[in-house]
N, CA, C and O atoms as CSV, one atom per row, in Angstrom:
chain,resi,resn,atom,element,x,y,z
A,1,MET,N,N,9.091,-3.524,12.994
A,1,MET,CA,C,10.352,-3.935,12.396
A,1,MET,C,C,11.191,-4.617,13.467
A,1,MET,O,O,11.235,-4.161,14.609
A,2,THR,N,N,11.847,-5.693,13.105
A,2,THR,CA,C,12.655,-6.424,14.069
A,2,THR,C,C,14.127,-6.128,13.875
A,2,THR,O,O,14.552,-5.703,12.801
A,3,THR,N,N,14.896,-6.356,14.920
A,3,THR,CA,C,16.332,-6.107,14.831
A,3,THR,C,C,17.041,-7.185,14.030
A,3,THR,O,O,18.184,-6.980,13.620
A,4,THR,N,N,16.399,-8.336,13.791
A,4,THR,CA,C,17.045,-9.390,13.015
A,4,THR,C,C,17.155,-9.015,11.543
A,4,THR,O,O,17.981,-9.580,10.826
A,5,ASN,N,N,16.344,-8.079,11.084
A,5,ASN,CA,C,16.387,-7.656,9.686
A,5,ASN,C,C,17.212,-6.391,9.478
A,5,ASN,O,O,17.234,-5.837,8.379
A,6,THR,N,N,17.882,-5.938,10.517
A,6,THR,CA,C,18.651,-4.707,10.399
A,6,THR,C,C,20.121,-4.973,10.668
A,6,THR,O,O,20.490,-5.965,11.295
A,7,ALA,N,N,20.941,-4.070,10.182
A,7,ALA,CA,C,22.375,-4.153,10.458
A,7,ALA,C,C,22.936,-2.752,10.441
A,7,ALA,O,O,22.407,-1.867,9.768
A,8,ASN,N,N,23.991,-2.556,11.170
A,8,ASN,CA,C,24.680,-1.278,11.116
A,8,ASN,C,C,26.011,-1.486,10.420
A,8,ASN,O,O,26.234,-2.526,9.801
A,9,GLU,N,N,26.884,-0.520,10.517
A,9,GLU,CA,C,28.171,-0.599,9.827
A,9,GLU,C,C,28.967,-1.840,10.227
A,9,GLU,O,O,29.691,-2.393,9.400
A,10,ASN,N,N,28.850,-2.280,11.454
A,10,ASN,CA,C,29.635,-3.400,11.948
A,10,ASN,C,C,28.861,-4.715,11.957
A,10,ASN,O,O,29.438,-5.760,12.257
A,11,GLY,N,N,27.568,-4.685,11.634
A,11,GLY,CA,C,26.762,-5.900,11.654
A,11,GLY,C,C,27.017,-6.758,10.431
A,11,GLY,O,O,27.603,-6.301,9.450
A,12,ASN,N,N,26.574,-8.007,10.494
A,12,ASN,CA,C,26.761,-8.896,9.358
A,12,ASN,C,C,25.454,-9.537,8.921
A,12,ASN,O,O,25.477,-10.565,8.244
A,13,ALA,N,N,24.307,-8.957,9.289
A,13,ALA,CA,C,23.013,-9.462,8.847
A,13,ALA,C,C,22.888,-9.279,7.337
A,13,ALA,O,O,23.562,-8.435,6.746
A,14,GLN,N,N,22.033,-10.065,6.731
A,14,GLN,CA,C,21.837,-9.979,5.284
A,14,GLN,C,C,21.211,-8.631,4.912
A,14,GLN,O,O,20.361,-8.126,5.645
A,15,PRO,N,N,21.623,-8.040,3.779
A,15,PRO,CA,C,21.033,-6.770,3.351
A,15,PRO,C,C,19.548,-6.933,3.043
A,15,PRO,O,O,19.095,-8.017,2.677
A,16,THR,N,N,18.796,-5.844,3.196
A,16,THR,CA,C,17.362,-5.875,2.941
A,16,THR,C,C,17.016,-5.360,1.550
A,16,THR,O,O,15.927,-5.635,1.046
A,17,HIS,N,N,17.924,-4.616,0.923
A,17,HIS,CA,C,17.670,-4.041,-0.401
A,17,HIS,C,C,18.904,-4.170,-1.294
A,17,HIS,O,O,20.038,-4.182,-0.815
A,18,THR,N,N,18.662,-4.265,-2.578
A,18,THR,CA,C,19.746,-4.198,-3.547
A,18,THR,C,C,19.612,-2.870,-4.286
A,18,THR,O,O,18.501,-2.447,-4.607
A,19,LEU,N,N,20.729,-2.217,-4.554
A,19,LEU,CA,C,20.730,-0.904,-5.197
A,19,LEU,C,C,21.134,-1.068,-6.652
A,19,LEU,O,O,22.158,-1.677,-6.962
A,20,ARG,N,N,20.316,-0.518,-7.541
A,20,ARG,CA,C,20.572,-0.675,-8.974
A,20,ARG,C,C,20.380,0.639,-9.701
A,20,ARG,O,O,19.542,1.460,-9.330
A,21,LYS,N,N,21.178,0.820,-10.749
A,21,LYS,CA,C,21.102,2.002,-11.612
A,21,LYS,C,C,20.704,1.540,-13.005
A,21,LYS,O,O,21.246,0.564,-13.523
A,22,LYS,N,N,19.768,2.237,-13.598
A,22,LYS,CA,C,19.298,1.892,-14.937
A,22,LYS,C,C,20.301,2.398,-15.967
A,22,LYS,O,O,20.736,3.549,-15.921
A,23,LYS,N,N,20.660,1.507,-16.907
A,23,LYS,CA,C,21.584,1.857,-17.986
A,23,LYS,C,C,20.852,1.693,-19.307
A,23,LYS,O,O,20.175,0.688,-19.523
A,24,GLY,N,N,20.981,2.665,-20.185
A,24,GLY,CA,C,20.353,2.585,-21.490
A,24,GLY,C,C,18.938,3.140,-21.481
A,24,GLY,O,O,18.454,3.659,-20.476
A,25,TYR,N,N,18.287,3.011,-22.644
A,25,TYR,CA,C,16.951,3.574,-22.817
A,25,TYR,C,C,16.035,2.566,-23.497
A,25,TYR,O,O,16.489,1.723,-24.271
A,26,GLY,N,N,14.741,2.661,-23.202
A,26,GLY,CA,C,13.741,1.838,-23.863
A,26,GLY,C,C,13.908,0.357,-23.590
A,26,GLY,O,O,14.280,-0.047,-22.488
A,27,LYS,N,N,13.626,-0.457,-24.613
A,27,LYS,CA,C,13.671,-1.912,-24.467
A,27,LYS,C,C,15.091,-2.435,-24.279
A,27,LYS,O,O,15.276,-3.559,-23.812
A,28,LYS,N,N,16.088,-1.643,-24.631
A,28,LYS,CA,C,17.482,-2.071,-24.493
A,28,LYS,C,C,18.078,-1.701,-23.135
A,28,LYS,O,O,19.255,-1.957,-22.878
A,29,SER,N,N,17.264,-1.102,-22.269
A,29,SER,CA,C,17.782,-0.715,-20.954
A,29,SER,C,C,17.924,-1.935,-20.059
A,29,SER,O,O,17.227,-2.936,-20.224
A,30,GLU,N,N,18.833,-1.828,-19.119
A,30,GLU,CA,C,19.058,-2.892,-18.137
A,30,GLU,C,C,19.517,-2.251,-16.843
A,30,GLU,O,O,19.881,-1.076,-16.815
A,31,PHE,N,N,19.497,-3.031,-15.772
A,31,PHE,CA,C,19.914,-2.536,-14.469
A,31,PHE,C,C,21.288,-3.069,-14.118
A,31,PHE,O,O,21.593,-4.242,-14.337
A,32,GLU,N,N,22.112,-2.189,-13.570
A,32,GLU,CA,C,23.434,-2.558,-13.064
A,32,GLU,C,C,23.378,-2.473,-11.543
A,32,GLU,O,O,22.986,-1.438,-11.003
A,33,THR,N,N,23.759,-3.530,-10.847
A,33,THR,CA,C,23.783,-3.523,-9.383
A,33,THR,C,C,24.982,-2.706,-8.922
A,33,THR,O,O,26.119,-2.969,-9.315
A,34,ILE,N,N,24.709,-1.705,-8.076
A,34,ILE,CA,C,25.769,-0.811,-7.618
A,34,ILE,C,C,26.012,-0.905,-6.114
A,34,ILE,O,O,26.923,-0.258,-5.598
A,35,GLY,N,N,25.208,-1.704,-5.402
A,35,GLY,CA,C,25.414,-1.844,-3.971
A,35,GLY,C,C,24.246,-2.513,-3.285
A,35,GLY,O,O,23.351,-3.063,-3.927
A,36,VAL,N,N,24.275,-2.454,-1.949
A,36,VAL,CA,C,23.217,-3.030,-1.119
A,36,VAL,C,C,22.887,-2.065,0.008
A,36,VAL,O,O,23.638,-1.128,0.279
A,37,ALA,N,N,21.749,-2.305,0.663
A,37,ALA,CA,C,21.334,-1.451,1.779
A,37,ALA,C,C,20.650,-2.286,2.848
A,37,ALA,O,O,20.068,-3.334,2.567
A,38,TRP,N,N,20.732,-1.800,4.074
A,38,TRP,CA,C,20.064,-2.419,5.200
A,38,TRP,C,C,19.078,-1.411,5.770
A,38,TRP,O,O,19.400,-0.228,5.880
A,39,THR,N,N,17.882,-1.861,6.134
A,39,THR,CA,C,16.899,-1.007,6.789
A,39,THR,C,C,17.297,-0.837,8.246
A,39,THR,O,O,17.619,-1.809,8.929
A,40,ARG,N,N,17.272,0.401,8.716
A,40,ARG,CA,C,17.600,0.691,10.112
A,40,ARG,C,C,16.324,0.739,10.944
A,40,ARG,O,O,15.230,0.902,10.403
A,41,GLU,N,N,16.465,0.598,12.244
A,41,GLU,CA,C,15.311,0.638,13.138
A,41,GLU,C,C,14.591,1.981,13.108
A,41,GLU,O,O,13.390,2.039,13.374
A,42,ASP,N,N,15.303,3.064,12.788
A,42,ASP,CA,C,14.688,4.388,12.761
A,42,ASP,C,C,14.031,4.707,11.414
A,42,ASP,O,O,13.578,5.832,11.202
A,43,GLY,N,N,13.976,3.726,10.500
A,43,GLY,CA,C,13.337,3.922,9.200
A,43,GLY,C,C,14.296,4.342,8.106
A,43,GLY,O,O,13.913,4.390,6.937
A,44,GLY,N,N,15.529,4.644,8.456
A,44,GLY,CA,C,16.537,5.033,7.469
A,44,GLY,C,C,17.209,3.810,6.863
A,44,GLY,O,O,16.790,2.676,7.096
A,45,PHE,N,N,18.250,4.053,6.088
A,45,PHE,CA,C,19.012,2.987,5.450
A,45,PHE,C,C,20.500,3.164,5.719
A,45,PHE,O,O,20.992,4.288,5.819
A,46,TYR,N,N,21.211,2.049,5.837
A,46,TYR,CA,C,22.665,2.047,5.771
A,46,TYR,C,C,22.990,1.530,4.383
A,46,TYR,O,O,22.588,0.423,4.026
A,47,ILE,N,N,23.722,2.325,3.585
A,47,ILE,CA,C,23.986,2.010,2.184
A,47,ILE,C,C,25.459,1.707,1.986
A,47,ILE,O,O,26.324,2.440,2.464
A,48,LYS,N,N,25.739,0.610,1.271
A,48,LYS,CA,C,27.109,0.208,0.938
A,48,LYS,C,C,27.195,0.088,-0.581
A,48,LYS,O,O,26.610,-0.820,-1.173
A,49,LEU,N,N,27.931,1.012,-1.211
A,49,LEU,CA,C,28.106,0.986,-2.664
A,49,LEU,C,C,29.329,0.158,-3.025
A,49,LEU,O,O,30.312,0.143,-2.284
A,50,TYR,N,N,29.274,-0.528,-4.156
A,50,TYR,CA,C,30.406,-1.318,-4.653
A,50,TYR,C,C,31.330,-0.416,-5.461
A,50,TYR,O,O,30.853,0.466,-6.176
A,51,GLY,N,N,32.628,-0.615,-5.363
A,51,GLY,CA,C,33.591,0.082,-6.204
A,51,GLY,C,C,33.645,1.573,-5.945
A,51,GLY,O,O,33.271,2.056,-4.876
A,52,THR,N,N,34.126,2.297,-6.964
A,52,THR,CA,C,34.290,3.743,-6.844
A,52,THR,C,C,33.607,4.469,-8.001
A,52,THR,O,O,34.080,5.516,-8.443
A,53,GLN,N,N,32.506,3.921,-8.487
A,53,GLN,CA,C,31.803,4.523,-9.621
A,53,GLN,C,C,31.230,5.889,-9.266
A,53,GLN,O,O,30.957,6.188,-8.103
A,54,ILE,N,N,31.057,6.696,-10.287
A,54,ILE,CA,C,30.385,7.982,-10.145
A,54,ILE,C,C,28.933,7.762,-10.532
A,54,ILE,O,O,28.645,7.241,-11.609
A,55,ILE,N,N,28.023,8.157,-9.659
A,55,ILE,CA,C,26.603,7.950,-9.926
A,55,ILE,C,C,26.031,9.255,-10.436
A,55,ILE,O,O,25.942,10.243,-9.708
A,56,ASP,N,N,25.647,9.240,-11.694
A,56,ASP,CA,C,25.027,10.397,-12.332
A,56,ASP,C,C,23.522,10.198,-12.289
A,56,ASP,O,O,23.009,9.235,-12.860
A,57,GLY,N,N,22.818,11.081,-11.630
A,57,GLY,CA,C,21.381,10.899,-11.474
A,57,GLY,C,C,21.084,10.056,-10.260
A,57,GLY,O,O,21.886,10.010,-9.327
A,58,GLY,N,N,19.953,9.393,-10.253
A,58,GLY,CA,C,19.541,8.606,-9.111
A,58,GLY,C,C,19.748,7.119,-9.314
A,58,GLY,O,O,20.279,6.673,-10.332
A,59,PHE,N,N,19.313,6.363,-8.315
A,59,PHE,CA,C,19.349,4.906,-8.401
A,59,PHE,C,C,18.143,4.360,-7.661
A,59,PHE,O,O,17.479,5.087,-6.922
A,60,TYR,N,N,17.860,3.088,-7.860
A,60,TYR,CA,C,16.698,2.425,-7.285
A,60,TYR,C,C,17.118,1.518,-6.132
A,60,TYR,O,O,18.225,0.979,-6.130
A,61,ALA,N,N,16.222,1.350,-5.144
A,61,ALA,CA,C,16.429,0.401,-4.050
A,61,ALA,C,C,15.304,-0.621,-4.122
A,61,ALA,O,O,14.144,-0.298,-3.866
A,62,PHE,N,N,15.652,-1.862,-4.473
A,62,PHE,CA,C,14.680,-2.937,-4.591
A,62,PHE,C,C,14.763,-3.842,-3.374
A,62,PHE,O,O,15.860,-4.258,-2.999
A,63,PRO,N,N,13.614,-4.167,-2.733
A,63,PRO,CA,C,13.645,-5.079,-1.584
A,63,PRO,C,C,14.146,-6.462,-1.996
A,63,PRO,O,O,13.843,-6.944,-3.088
A,64,ILE,N,N,14.910,-7.086,-1.115
A,64,ILE,CA,C,15.371,-8.449,-1.323
A,64,ILE,C,C,14.389,-9.360,-0.600
A,64,ILE,O,O,14.123,-9.165,0.586
A,65,LYS,N,N,13.848,-10.354,-1.302
A,65,LYS,CA,C,12.899,-11.280,-0.685
A,65,LYS,C,C,13.627,-12.171,0.301
A,65,LYS,O,O,14.749,-12.612,0.051
A,66,ALA,N,N,12.975,-12.431,1.427
A,66,ALA,CA,C,13.546,-13.315,2.450
A,66,ALA,C,C,13.563,-14.746,1.945
A,66,ALA,O,O,12.731,-15.125,1.121
A,67,GLN,N,N,14.496,-15.536,2.429
A,67,GLN,CA,C,14.616,-16.935,2.021
A,67,GLN,C,C,13.325,-17.694,2.285
A,67,GLN,O,O,12.919,-18.515,1.462
A,68,SER,N,N,12.664,-17.437,3.424
A,68,SER,CA,C,11.435,-18.156,3.754
A,68,SER,C,C,10.310,-17.778,2.799
A,68,SER,O,O,9.476,-18.625,2.480
A,69,GLU,N,N,10.258,-16.520,2.329
A,69,GLU,CA,C,9.252,-16.102,1.367
A,69,GLU,C,C,9.464,-16.802,0.037
A,69,GLU,O,O,8.495,-17.199,-0.610
A,70,ASP,N,N,10.724,-16.963,-0.387
A,70,ASP,CA,C,11.024,-17.641,-1.643
A,70,ASP,C,C,10.557,-19.090,-1.592
A,70,ASP,O,O,10.012,-19.599,-2.572
A,71,ASN,N,N,10.765,-19.762,-0.456
A,71,ASN,CA,C,10.383,-21.157,-0.336
A,71,ASN,C,C,8.872,-21.345,-0.359
A,71,ASN,O,O,8.394,-22.321,-0.939
A,72,THR,N,N,8.096,-20.438,0.257
A,72,THR,CA,C,6.659,-20.585,0.260
A,72,THR,C,C,6.057,-20.278,-1.099
A,72,THR,O,O,5.028,-20.850,-1.460
A,73,GLU,N,N,6.682,-19.379,-1.863
A,73,GLU,CA,C,6.193,-19.086,-3.201
A,73,GLU,C,C,6.391,-20.277,-4.136
A,73,GLU,O,O,5.622,-20.472,-5.078
A,74,ASN,N,N,7.419,-21.064,-3.870
A,74,ASN,CA,C,7.714,-22.226,-4.704
A,74,ASN,C,C,7.001,-23.479,-4.207
A,74,ASN,O,O,7.212,-24.565,-4.747
A,75,GLY,N,N,6.166,-23.340,-3.191
A,75,GLY,CA,C,5.430,-24.473,-2.664
A,75,GLY,C,C,6.251,-25.390,-1.776
A,75,GLY,O,O,5.877,-26.547,-1.585
A,76,GLN,N,N,7.352,-24.914,-1.232
A,76,GLN,CA,C,8.195,-25.735,-0.372
A,76,GLN,C,C,7.907,-25.464,1.083
A,76,GLN,O,O,8.526,-26.070,1.958
């Protein structure tokens, strides 16, 4: 893991994960973005939640694709 992909509380690197909570059930369910996270060098996460919502249950952390990965997938 490189330090360019990590950030701490005072860093301004791009987040590595987006945090989402599932709302609803079955085919009508959707995800609400509730924050972002950065991978730390020690394998942990620094998590920044948006707003002051109460989180009932758990939430998911989805990796954010790097800009260079997006360009190669599109053939650029």
